[in-house]
C-alpha positions in Angstrom: 4.0 -26.0 53.0 1.2 -26.3 50.5 -0.1 -22.9 51.6 2.6 -21.3 49.4 1.2 -22.7 46.1 -1.7 -20.3 45.9 0.1 -17.0 46.4 3.0 -18.2 44.2 0.6 -18.9 41.4 -0.9 -15.5 42.0 2.6 -13.9 41.7 3.1 -15.8 38.5 -0.2 -14.7 37.1 0.3 -11.1 38.0 3.8 -11.2 36.5 2.3 -12.6 33.2 -0.3 -9.9 33.3 2.3 -7.2 33.8 4.3 -8.7 30.9 1.2 -8.6 28.6 0.4 -5.0 29.5 4.1 -3.9 29.1 4.2 -5.6 25.7 1.1 -3.7 24.6 2.6 -0.4 25.8 5.9 -1.2 24.1 4.0 -1.7 20.8 1.8 1.4 21.1 3.5 2.8 18.0 3.9 -0.5 16.1 2.0 -0.4 12.8 -0.9 -2.8 12.7 -0.2 -4.1 16.2 -3.3 -5.7 18.0 -3.8 -5.3 21.7 -3.6 -8.6 23.8 -5.0 -9.4 27.2 -4.9 -12.4 29.5 -7.8 -14.2 31.0 -7.4 -16.3 34.2 -9.2 -19.3 35.7 -9.1 -20.5 39.3 -7.5 -23.8 40.3 -9.1 -26.1 42.9 -7.5 -29.1 44.5 -9.2 -32.4 43.8 -10.9 -33.7 47.0 -13.5 -36.3 47.7 -14.3 -34.8 51.2 -17.8 -33.7 51.9 -19.5 -32.1 54.8 -22.5 -33.2 56.8 -24.8 -32.0 54.1 -23.0 -33.9 51.5 -21.6 -30.8 49.9 -18.0 -31.0 48.6 -15.2 -29.5 50.7 -12.6 -27.9 48.4 -9.7 -25.5 49.0 -8.5 -23.4 46.2 -5.0 -24.0 44.9 -4.4 -20.7 43.1 -4.8 -19.2 39.6 -3.6 -20.0 36.1 -3.7 -18.3 32.7 -6.6 -19.7 30.7 -6.2 -17.9 27.4 -4.8 -14.9 25.6 -7.3 -12.8 23.7 -6.3 -10.5 20.8 -8.3 -7.4 20.0 -8.6 -7.4 16.2 -10.7 -4.2 16.0 -9.4 -1.7 13.5 -6.8 0.8 14.6 -6.9 4.4 13.4 -5.7 5.0 9.8 -2.8 7.3 9.3 -2.4 8.9 5.8 1.2 8.7 4.7 0.9 9.7 1.1 3.4 6.9 0.2 2.0 4.9 -2.7 3.4 1.6 -1.4 1.6 1.9 2.0 -1.8 0.3 2.5 -4.3 -0.2 5.2 -7.2 -2.6 5.5 -10.4 -0.9 6.6 -12.4 -3.8 8.0 -11.7 -7.5 8.4 -8.8 -9.3 6.7 -5.1 -9.6 6.4 -2.5 -9.0 3.8 -0.8 -12.1 2.4 3.0 -12.1 2.4 5.7 -14.7 1.6 9.0 -15.2 3.5 12.3 -16.1 1.9 11.5 -19.8 2.6 8.3 -19.6 0.7 6.0 -19.7 3.7 2.9 -17.6 3.6 2.4 -15.2 6.5 -0.6 -12.9 7.2 -0.4 -9.3 8.6 -2.4 -6.2 9.2 0.7 -4.0 8.9 0.8 -2.3 5.5 3.9 -0.2 5.8 5.2 -1.7 2.6 8.2 -0.5 0.6 9.8 -1.8 -2.6 12.9 -3.9 -3.1 15.6 -3.6 -5.8 13.5 -5.7 -8.2 10.6 -3.3 -7.8 8.4 -5.7 -5.8 6.3 -4.7 -2.8 7.8 -6.0 0.4 7.3 -5.7 4.2 10.0 -3.9 6.3 11.6 -7.3 7.1 11.7 -8.2 3.4 8.7 -10.5 2.9 7.1 -10.3 -0.5 3.5 -8.9 -0.7 1.3 -11.3 -2.7 -1.6 -10.7 -5.0 -3.2 -11.6 -8.3 -1.2 -11.0 -11.5 -2.3 -8.9 -14.4 -1.5 -9.4 -18.0 -1.8 -6.4 -20.3 -3.9 -4.7 -17.7 -6.3 -7.6 -17.0 -6.2 -9.2 -13.6 -6.6 -13.0 -13.4 -8.1 -13.8 -10.0 -7.9 -17.5 -10.8 -4.2 -17.6 -11.0 -1.8 -18.5 -8.2 -0.7 -15.6 -6.0 2.4 -13.9 -7.1 4.7 -11.1 -5.8 3.4 -7.7 -6.9 5.8 -5.5 -8.9 5.3 -1.7 -8.9 8.7 -0.4 -10.2 10.9 -0.8 -13.3 7.9 -1.6 -15.5 7.3 -0.5 -19.1 4.0 -0.4 -20.9 3.7 -2.0 -24.3 3.3 0.2 -27.3 -0.1 0.4 -29.0 -0.2 1.0 -32.8 -2.6 3.7 -33.9 -5.7 2.2 -35.6 -8.0 5.3 -35.6 -7.3 9.0 -35.9 -9.6 11.9 -35.6 -9.3 15.5 -36.8 -11.7 18.3 -35.9 -11.2 21.2 -38.4 -12.9 23.8 -40.4 -12.1 24.8 -44.1 -12.6 28.4 -45.1 -15.4 28.5 -47.6 -14.0 31.7 -49.2 -10.8 29.9 -50.2 -10.2 30.2 -54.0 -10.4 27.1 -56.1 -6.9 25.7 -56.4 -5.7 27.2 -53.2 -4.8 25.2 -50.1 -5.9 25.4 -46.4 -3.7 25.1 -43.3 -2.7 21.5 -42.9 -3.6 19.3 -39.9 -0.8 17.5 -38.2 -0.8 14.8 -35.5 1.4 12.0 -34.2 0.6 8.4 -34.8 2.4 5.3 -33.4 3.5 2.1 -35.0 3.5 -1.3 -33.3 7.0 -0.6 -31.8 5.8 2.6 -30.3 7.7 4.9 -32.7 6.0 8.2 -33.4 5.3 9.3 -36.9 4.0 12.7 -38.0 0.8 12.4 -40.1 0.1 15.5 -42.1 -3.3 16.0 -43.7 -3.3 18.7 -46.5 -6.4 20.3 -48.1 -6.9 21.7 -51.6 -10.1 23.3 -52.8 -11.0 21.9 -56.2 -14.5 23.4 -56.7 -17.3 25.1 -54.8 -17.9 23.1 -51.7 -15.4 20.5 -52.8 -12.0 19.7 -51.4 -9.4 17.0 -51.8 -7.2 15.9 -49.0 -4.0 13.9 -48.8 -2.5 12.2 -45.7 1.3 11.8 -45.8 4.2 10.9 -43.6 7.9 11.8 -43.9 9.6 9.7 -46.5 12.5 9.3 -44.1 10.2 7.1 -42.0 9.9 4.6 -44.8 12.3 2.2 -46.4 12.9 3.0 -50.1 10.8 6.1 -50.1 12.0 9.2 -52.0 11.2 12.9 -51.6 10.3 14.8 -48.6 6.9 13.1 -47.8 5.0 10.1 -49.0 1.2 10.1 -49.5 -0.4 7.3 -47.5 -4.1 8.2 -47.9 -6.4 10.5 -49.8 -10.0 11.4 -50.7 -12.5 14.0 -51.8 -14.8 15.9 -49.4 -18.1 17.5 -50.5 -20.0 19.9 -48.3 -23.7 21.0 -48.4 -24.8 24.6 -48.4 -24.9 24.6 -44.5 -21.2 23.7 -44.4 -21.7 20.1 -43.2 -20.0 17.1 -44.8 -22.4 15.8 -47.4 -20.3 13.0 -49.0 -16.9 11.5 -49.5 -15.5 10.0 -52.7 -12.3 8.6 -54.1 -11.3 7.6 -50.6 -8.0 5.8 -50.2 -7.8 4.6 -46.6 -4.6 5.5 -44.7 -2.2 2.7 -45.0 1.5 2.7 -44.1 4.0 -0.1 -44.8 7.7 -0.5 -45.1 8.4 1.3 -41.9 12.2 1.6 -41.5 12.1 0.6 -37.8 10.7 -2.8 -38.7 7.2 -2.2 -37.3 4.2 -3.9 -38.7 2.2 -2.3 -41.5 -0.5 0.1 -40.3 -4.1 0.5 -41.4 -5.6 3.6 -39.9 -9.3 4.6 -40.1 -10.6 8.2 -40.0 -9.9 11.0 -39.8 -13.2 12.9 -40.3 -15.9 10.6 -39.0 -18.9 9.8 -41.2 -21.5 11.8 -43.0 -24.0 13.1 -40.4 -21.5 12.6 -37.7 -18.5 14.4 -39.1 -15.7 16.4 -37.4 -14.9 18.6 -40.4 -16.9 21.6 -41.7 -16.7 24.3 -44.3 -17.8 27.8 -43.2 -16.7 31.3 -43.5 -14.4 31.0 -40.5 -10.6 30.8 -41.1 -9.2 27.4 -41.9 -8.0 25.8 -38.7 -7.6 22.5 -36.8 -9.1 22.7 -33.4 -8.4 19.1 -32.2 -6.7 15.8 -33.1 -6.8 12.4 -31.5 -5.3 8.9 -31.9 -5.7 5.7 -30.0 -2.0 4.8 -30.4 0.6 5.0 -27.6 4.3 4.9 -27.4 5.9 2.5 -25.0 6.3 4.2 -21.6 8.0 3.8 -18.2 6.0 3.7 -15.0 5.8 7.1 -13.5 3.4 6.6 -10.6 0.8 4.1 -9.2 -2.1 4.0 -6.8 -4.1 1.3 -5.0 -7.9 1.2 -5.3 -10.3 0.0 -2.6 -10.6 -3.4 -4.2 -6.8 -3.8 -4.2 -6.1 -3.1 -7.9 -2.9 -1.3 -8.5 -3.2 1.2 -11.3 0.0 2.4 -12.9 0.4 5.6 -14.9 3.1 5.6 -17.6 5.1 8.3 -19.2 3.2 7.6 -22.4 0.0 8.7 -20.7 -1.3 5.2 -20.6 -3.0 3.8 -17.4 -2.6 0.1 -16.8 -3.6 -2.3 -14.0 -0.4 -3.9 -12.6 -2.0 -6.4 -10.3 -4.4 -6.8 -7.4 -3.5 -7.1 -3.7 -4.9 -10.3 -2.1 -6.7 -10.2 1.3 -7.2 -13.2 3.5 -9.9 -13.9 6.1 -10.2 -16.6 8.8 -13.2 -18.3 10.4 -11.7 -17.7 13.9 -9.1 -14.9 14.2 -8.6 -15.7 17.9 -7.1 -19.0 16.7 -4.2 -17.2 14.9 -0.8 -17.4 16.5 1.5 -14.3 16.5 4.9 -15.2 15.0 6.5 -11.7 15.5 7.3 -9.1 12.8 3.6 -8.2 12.8 2.9 -11.7 11.3 0.3 -14.3 12.1 0.1 -18.0 11.2 -3.1 -20.0 11.0 -3.8 -23.0 13.3 -6.4 -25.7 13.5 -8.4 -23.4 15.7 -8.4 -20.5 13.2 -9.0 -22.6 10.2 -7.3 -22.1 6.8 -7.0 -18.8 5.1 -9.7 -17.9 2.7 -8.0 -15.7 0.2 -9.8 -13.4 -2.2 -10.5 -9.8 -3.2 -10.9 -6.8 -0.9 -14.4 -5.7 -0.3 -15.9 -9.2 -1.0 -16.7 -12.2 1.3 -16.7 -10.0 4.4 -13.2 -8.7 3.7 -12.5 -5.1 4.3 -11.4 -2.6 1.7 -7.9 -1.3 1.1 -7.0 2.3 1.7 -3.9 3.3 -0.4 -1.3 5.7 0.9 -2.2 4.9 4.5 -1.2 2.6 7.3 -3.2 1.2 10.3 -1.9 2.3 13.7 -1.7 0.1 16.8 -5.1 -0.2 18.5 -3.6 -0.1 22.0 -5.4 2.3 24.3 -2.9 3.8 26.7 -5.5 4.8 29.3 -6.8 1.2 29.5 -3.3 -0.2 29.7 -2.4 2.0 32.6 -5.5 0.9 34.5 -4.6 -2.8 33.8 -1.0 -2.0 34.8 -2.1 -0.6 38.2 -4.4 -3.6 38.8 -1.6 -6.1 37.9 0.8 -4.3 40.2 -1.6 -4.4 43.1 -2.3 -8.1 42.5 1.4 -8.8 42.6 1.9 -6.8 45.8 -1.0 -8.6 47.5 0.2 -12.0 46.6 3.7 -11.1 47.7 2.2 -10.1 51.0 0.5 -13.5 51.3 3.9 -15.2 50.7 5.4 -13.1 53.4 2.6 -13.9 55.8 2.8 -17.7 55.1 6.6 -17.4 55.7 6.0 -15.8 59.1 3.5 -18.5 60.0 6.0 -21.2 59.0 8.8 -19.6 61.1 6.4 -19.4 64.1 5.5 -23.1 63.6 9.2 -24.1 63.5 9.9 -22.0 66.6 7.2 -24.0 68.5 9.1 -27.2 67.8 12.4 -25.9 69.2 
């Protein structure tokens, strides 16, 4: 009998609704999961019959699922303290790449690293972003996997040194003051000890020599080799008044094969000097250099704009890359492909990939993950409603069956 079609469609719809609710509840602890709900539409049989007033006479034929709606509102953010974890606060999706090269999009930022030091999803997809060369991100380049382990920073040769010191004005002519020592680095990152020695040659006048160990140089003899020198003259207030006979610090023939070094400094300029002559004891209070040894990555963090900053054992901080974020014109048009991934469709439009915090995209919170946005109280309410709908339609099927049996009994 045609009467069975309506309650049977109701049973099917209630079953699908129960399945949707149970799927939400099953994923209540799934990172980045988005709650889904079904919407229904009625089904009417096509009939050309009208009543005396000309109004159509139609009998409903049941119900059908009209659409699936995904709630893309942000879930609560959970701080994990794990550097590789990320969450998007606001709109947008992380961009990942499967083993086949296909791009996927996800809100789940529970990333880890693989054996190559690359950021990956729990199922092994590579996290994509903009590459950085020598700490500079190129947002015009093609997206690449982001690497956050097994990285070394390049060495930086010292080009400028600074010494903050005082020379004891009571020092006798011909005597020396305590030397200043600091480490400088060549183009290969090798450290060399630079020693600056001071000798008083007249009232308010000192000479200085800068030297490095002879063992650092090819063909050098003796204990140390002078690589720079000059004369310092001070005024009656103890400030540097002038310099003369200055031989800039220059180091060549380094035995490790590094490039020759030309180092400026170390006392600043007249009127802005870092060396004084007063009655205080001779002492060096600070030294500085812009050089760095090569270092290994010791830690990293993710900024709100997605830039990944690495800190190296040498003390250098370098940008390693920038996490890409994608947005869509219609997120409801995305299709869920499992593993917390989405794929675009004609309805969603193509992904617009850019930088976090721009173009309506959300910002990235490092060391955190986004939790499921399923509300258990709402799901239980929907569960009860779907259960009652299923029971009511089942009762309709039972009633129609009883009517059918009664009709058949009348014919016997």
